[in-house]
N, C-alpha and C positions, 0 to 999 in steps of 0.2 A: 727574447721569444715572442713571436707575433701571438695574438691570441687567437685559440680556435674560430672557425664558426660556432654560432649557438646549437643550431643540429647537431655538428658531430661532436662539441665539449658534455650535448647533454643526453646523446648515446649514451656516448665511452662512459659517463656516470651512471647511467641508468645499467651499463654491462656491468659493473662491478658491484654489484649489490645481490645480495643471496636472493633464493628464489620466495623467501621467507619477507625479504626487506622489499624487493620489488612488487609482493601481492601488497601489501601494504601502505609503500608508496601509488599501488594504483586508486588504493580504498579511497589515504587520505584526498587523493585527486578527484574523486567522484563526489566526492563529502563536501570539497570546497563550494560556500555558497557562492563568492563573488563571479560575477558575469567577466565573460563568458564560461559558461561551463561545458566541460567534455561531458556526453554521454557515455552510458557504459556498455552500449552494444559497437564503442569506437574501440573499447580494450580488454573488453571480455577474452580471452586464450592469446590473445596479442602478443609478440617479442616486443624488447625492448627498443628494437630497431622502427618499429611500426607505432608504438608511443609516443618515441623521441618525434617522430613525423606528425603526431595529433597534435602534441605540447605547440612546435612551431608553428603549426597552420594555424592552431586555435588562438595561441597567445601572442603570435609576430616572431621574427627573429629577436628583437627589441628586448620585449618583455617575459620571453619564455624562461628566461636562465634565473631573472628573480623568482618566477612563480616555483620551480623546479628547486631553486634554494631552500625557499619558504616549506616547501615541504618537505623536504630533506630532512631539515631540523625538527619537524613536528616529530617525524619519525624515529628523532634522535640519530640522525648518519649524521653526524656534525665533520667529518672528517670529509667524506664525499662531497658536502655543502662546500666545505671550503675552498677545495680542491678546485669546483666548479664554479663560484666566486672567482677565484683567482684565473682561472681560465677564461674568461669571459669576461676579463675588466674591460670596461672601457666601453661596450657594446650595449650595457643599457640606457647610454646617455652619449653625445657628442661630445669630446675633450674638452672639460673646462666647462661644463655647463652644471656641474653638481659643485658648488663652492665648497670646498672645506676650509672653514675657520679653524685659526688657531685656539688651542687651548687658553693663554693666553687673552686673545680676542673676546670669546665669546664667557669668559668668567668660569669653566668647564674643570672640575677637577677631577680629573683624566684617570684617577683611583678610588672605585669604591671600596667599601668597607672589607677589611681582612685581605687586601692589596688584590682585590677582585676589580676588572676594569667595567666599566659603564658596558660595554660594548658585551665584554661577557657575560655581565649580569640581563641584560634585556634580550642576551640568545637564550640564555639557561632558560629564562620565565618567561617565555615565549606564549607556551601556551595560556599560563594564565593571565599573563597582560592583554592578549589578546579576549577573555573571557571577563575580566573585572576592571578594564581601563575606564571612566564615566564621561572623563570630561576632557572629552577630545578634541572639541574645538578650540579650548585655548591651548593642547599642544598642537596640534595643525597650526595658530596664528603663532606660535614660537618657531615653528620649523622654518615657515615662511619667512617670519623678522628677517630670521640668522640664515637665511641663504640654503638650507639645507635641503628646503625642496622649493620646487618652481610654482610659479601659478596655476600651472595647468593642472599639474599634478594635484597640488590642492582641490582645486574644484570638483577635480574626477574623481579624490575621495570622499568630500566634502559633500557630493551630489548621490553618495553614494549611502539609499535606505538605514541599512543593519549596521549596528552597533561593531559589531563581529568582522562585518565585512569589511568597515570603513578600517579597522585595525589589521586584517590581515594585509588591504589593500598597502595599508602604509608600511608594513613589514618586505613587502616584496617589490614595490616602487621604490618609494623614497627613501628608505634605511639602505636599499640593496647598492642604489645610484648614491650615497651619499659614504659609506662605508663605514670605516671604523669612528672618525671625527662626528659624524654626524649621527650614529649610535649615543658617543658618548654626550652631544648637544640634548638630545631624545632622552637620555638618562636622565640630566640635568631636569630638562622639564616635567620628569615623572616625578621626579623628587618636591620640586615648588608648585606641582596640580593633583598632584597625588597621594597626600603625606602618609596617610595611615595605609594605603595599600603598597607600598614602598616599604612602610617599618616592619611590617606583616611580611612582605617578602622576605626582607633580611635577613630575619629569623630562623628562616626554611635552609639547611644546608643542603 
């Protein structure tokens, strides 16, 4: 099945949300610090159709799905986020532009402790990783070296002044485009560069 257009897929995803979760989504969107930002008067009292249009017009067809997936995960709507990511796969980058290294080639252990994959771990602990990761430079260097991200996205993230906004952009851009194997590489880099943080997060069930 051909992927949906970004605009259609985003509107379909927002339509599935309950009123409570839709309001939470809009609040998370307004709280987003990274540029470009959405103004409150563009969302207040608007339907999912209007909000979908605002998202695409603000972030473009290429980037909007990644931003929406990030925000859906932030409000714990993981199933809707997964569906949207699947329906828009390949739209955040040209086919083949996100190189997905094999686990053997990168030395990545694709299963974390307790049979939880690296992808599951970085999705589950997204909020705390955004808040607590400190050595973003070393992690971004590793992602670029392993071709999980492009030089353009690397430069954009490193030029972002706020640490948490760097991490949010990493999730919505590079990791969204790279998919499962990219997140496995990210997980491995976290283990190498944020040992004490990872040890603490692994204690949490």
